[in-house]
N, C-alpha and C positions, 0 to 999 in steps of 0.2 A: 408411150409410157412416160409418166412424169418422174423426173429425177429431182432429188433434193440433196443439198450438201450435208454430209455427216462428218463428225469428228471421230477419227479412228485412233486407237492406241493413245487414249487420253489427250487427243488433239495434236499429236505429233504428225499425223497425216490427215488431210481432208480429201474427201472424194464425193462425187455425186452418185448416189445410189437410188434405185427405184423407191418411190414413196411407200409402196405397199410391202416393203421388206422390213422385218423387225430384227433387232439385235438378239441373237440366240442366247447371249449371256443373261438375259432377263429371265430365262426359263431353265437353263442348264449350265453346267460348268464348261468354260471354254479356256484352253491353255493361254497363257500370257503372250505367246508368240503368234496368236491367231485372233482374227475378228471374224465372226460368222453371222451372216444375215440370211434369214429365211423368209420366203414369200408367204403372205397370209392366204393366198388363194391358189397356190399350186405347189408342186414338189421342188420348185426351183430353189437353189441356195447359192450364196456368194460367200467365198472364203478368201481371206487375205492372210497370208502367212509370211513371217519373217524367218528365212531359212539360211543355213550356212551356204555360201557360194559353192556351187558344184565345180568340179575340175574341168569340165568342158569349156574350152576357150571360145568356141564358136557359139554365138548366142542362140541360133536355131537348134543346135544340138543340145544346149542346156535346157531350152524350152521342151524339147522332146523328152529329156531325162525327167523333168518335173511332171510332164503328162503321164509318163510311165509310172512314176511314183504314185500319182493320183489313182491310176488304174489298179496298182497293187493295193492301195488303201481301200479302194472300192470293191476289192475281191472280184475285179472284172474277169469275165470268162473270155472276152475278146476286147481288142482295142486297135484303133487305127487313127493315123493323123491325116486329115484332109488337106490342110495347108498351113504354112508358117510364113508370116510376113513381118518385116521390121518397119516401124514407123518412127519418124523423128519425135523426140521428146524435148521440148524447148523450155521446160520449167525448172531444170536443175542441171548445173554443169556436171555433176557426178553421174548423171544418167543420160548417156547420149541418145538412147533410143528405147522403144518398147518393142518387145517381140510378142506378136499375137499369134497364137496357135488355135486352130479349130480341129477338133477330133471327135471321135465317137467311141463309146464303150458299151459292151454288153454286160449288164449287171443284174444279178439276182437280188431283188430287194425283199426284205421281210420274210426270209426263208421260203419264198415261192420257188417253184420249179421253172416257171417261165423266165425268160431273159428280157429285161427292159432295154430299149435303145435310148441311151443317155448321151446327148451331145455335151461335150466339155469344151469350154472356152478357157484359154489360159493367156494371161498377160504377164510377161516377165520383165522386171526392172532389175538390172544388174548393177550393184554398187561395188565395183572392183576394189576400190581403196578401203572399203569397210568389210570386205569379205562376206557380203550379204547378197542373197537373191531374194527379192521381194516378189511373191507370187500371188496373183489375183486369179481366182478361178470361178466360173459359173457352171453349175450343173443344170442342164436344161433337158428334162425327159421328153423324148419325142413319142415313144410308144411304151406302154406298160402292159404286160400280159398280152392279151389279144386286142386291146383297145388302142387305136390311134388317137392320141390326144393332141397332137400338134401337126400343123401343115408345114410344107416347105416355106410358104410365105411367112408364117410365124417364126420359123427358124431364121430366115433372112432378116427379119425385123430384129430378132434377138441379137444377131451378129452386129447389126448397126448400133444397137443400144449398148452392147458390151464394149464396142470400140469407144463410144462416148464415155462410158464409165472409166475405161482404162486411160483415156486421154485426160480425164478430170483429176486424176491422182496428183496430189501436190504434197510433197514432204515439207513440213513446216520446221521440224526439229530433227536434224540428222543425228543428234545425240541419242535418239532412240536405238540406234544401231551400235552403240558402244563407244 
């Protein structure tokens, strides 16, 4: 998958995102605290959110909290975390590491009775001094209705791409966070 650098939040953050994703604000309203990118050829979406820092001191617990919040927002009928890992982040002193979470949610889309298997990738950047959690998430449907649309190999490739996206995040202007 080809990635290209995009300016987020009016250039305060730059990141490499898939070329075939477009800015959802071109077609619908998006809150000022979010950037939303949607794939042109699948139901995949990437959301970047600036959120108030949650009370969990443990970064893995904080990532789980944000994953559960996404499950709530998705009206998920089920959710589970597959793994949580911390990787060094060497681009800003204020962010010592990125917490990467892989999970899955059972979601009913478009008022259907069947439950879709959606894999959720979360990257959490904690800015303690600013009271902010920056959350990057990728929704990656594996199965919709009775149709298997993705293989495990495609899922593993998506995990690698997500890690590349998460590692590419660079905060240019910390004044974005107040």
